[in-house]
N, C-alpha and C positions, 0 to 999 in steps of 0.2 A: 477815251477809246471804248467802244462798245464791244461786247463779246459775241461773235457770230454763233448761231445755233444751227441745228440740223433738224429737218423734218423727214420722216420716211414717206414713201409713196402713198400709203394709206392715209396718213395725217394730211398730206398735201391735197389728196383727192377730196377729202371731206371739207377742206377750207378753200378749194380752188376758186370758188366764186367771190371770195373776199380778198384774195391775194393779188398783188401786182407781180407777175412772173416775168423775170428777165432771163433770156436764154443767151448765155455768153459764148456759145459755139460759133464757128465760122458760118457765114451766110450759106455756104454750100451744105453744111451739115444741118443747119436750121431748115433748109428747103426739103430735106429728106424726111422731115417730120418733127413736130415740136408739141409741147403741151398746149392744150386749148388756151387761147388768149395770150400766149407768150409773146413778148417783144424781143426781137433780136438786137442785142447790143453786144457785139463781140468783145471778148476780154481785152484785146488791145485797144479798143475804142472806149472802154469804160471811163478813163479819166476825163474824156471830153464830155461825157454825159453826166458827170457827178452832180452838177448843180440841179439838173432836172430830176435825177434820182433822189436827191435830198428832199426836194419839194414833194415828190410822189410819196416818199416815206412818211411825210407828215399826214398824208391822206389815207394810207393803208400799209399793211405789212408787205415787205419785199421777199419774194422767194427767188433764189438764183439757181439756174439749172444749166447743166452741161451733159455730156454723154455718160460719164461715169461718176462724177462728183468731185473730181480733182480740180478742174478749172473753176467750178462754182465755189469751192472752198477758198481758192485763191482770190476770186472776186469778192467774196464775203469779207475776207481779211482786208482787202483794199477799201471796201465800203466802211468797215469798222474803224480802220485807221483815219477815215474822214468823218467819223461820228455818225455813220448811218447804220442803223440796226437792220439786219437781214438774216435770212436763213438759207441754208443750202439744201437741195434735194439730195438726200443720201442715196447714192448709187445712180443718180442722174436719170436720163431718159431710159437707160438700160433697165433700171429697177422699175420705172414706171410701166414700161411695156411688159416686163417680166411678170407683173401682177395682172396681166390681161387688159390693161388700159390702152386706149388707142392714142395715136399721135395725129395731130392735124397737119395737113400739107397745104401750102399756098394754093389758091385758086388759079393763079397765073401759071403758065407753063413753068414747072420747076426745073431748075438746073440739075442735071444728073451729076452729083458730086458724091464721092465716097466719104464715109466718116473719116475723121482725122486718124483714128487708130488704124483703119485699113490703108490709108495713104502712107502712114509710117511703116507698116509691115511691108508694103510693096516696095517702097524706097529702100528700106534696110535690106530686104532680100535681094533686090536688084544690084545694090552696091556690093554685097557679099559675093554673089555669084560672079559679077564682073571682076572683082578683085581676085577671086580664085581662078577664073578662066585666064585672065591676063597674067596671073602669077606663074602660069606654066611657061610663059615667054620670058617674063622678067619677075623674079621672086619678090622684088620690092612692091609690086602691086598687091601682094597679099597683106600689106600693111593697111590697106583700105578695109579689108575684111576684119582685121584685128581692131581697127579703130571703131568700126560699127559695133562689134561685140563689146568693146569697152564702153561705148556710149550707151548701149542697151542696159548693161549692168549698172552703170551710173544712174540711168534713168529710173530703173527699178528701185535702187537704194534711196534716191532723193525724191521720188514721186514727181519728177519733172521730166520734160522731154524737149531737148534742144532741137531735135529734128522736127517735131510738131510745130515748134515756134517758127522755124524756117519755112516749113510748108504752109503755115498760116499766112505767110506773106505773098504767096502765089496769087495771081489775079483771080482765079476761080474761087479762092477762099476769102477774098477781101469783099467787103460790102461795097456796092455801088453807092455813090454819094447820096442819091435819093433814098435808098433803102435805110441808111442810118438816120437821115433827117426825118423820114416817115416814122421810124420807131421812136425817136425822141419826141416828135410831135404827139404821137399816140400816148406816150408816157405823160406828157403835159396834160392831155385831155382825160387821163385815167382818173 
């Protein structure tokens, strides 16, 4: 097993021309902006692309990117477990743009999708408000609000997010078959 490493945004920017950049966010998040030259291979689809990523790693260093660095660290661990050396972008695209660097957007009409963090905040807030409102009629509905609060606390403690995993399965967050195939083909050609 290889040990994953981390690059900060300045290090990545200096080496971007020589890195193979994999963006493991959902297609909707990727469409809102990604590092120049990044290929979108969502975290859930990473196992299907492992053979092609392994071959690409023989030709160049792999940099894995997500919004904040959490999913890319998980992807790097998966890659390391499969003998593939990679690095995670510390702080993700948030750190990249925080340093004044730009994100590229697809030339085709991008789908307007919110970041996963924003989708989670909306969903959690809506469930809490609904639970509280319906709790006035039936107190048992307040358990939904308590469940969300517990889930958010657990999410913070474990640096995972079950709600994000569920939201990633929604159609607007899933890659179209052609999108994933195009990313894997571009990885082969890299």
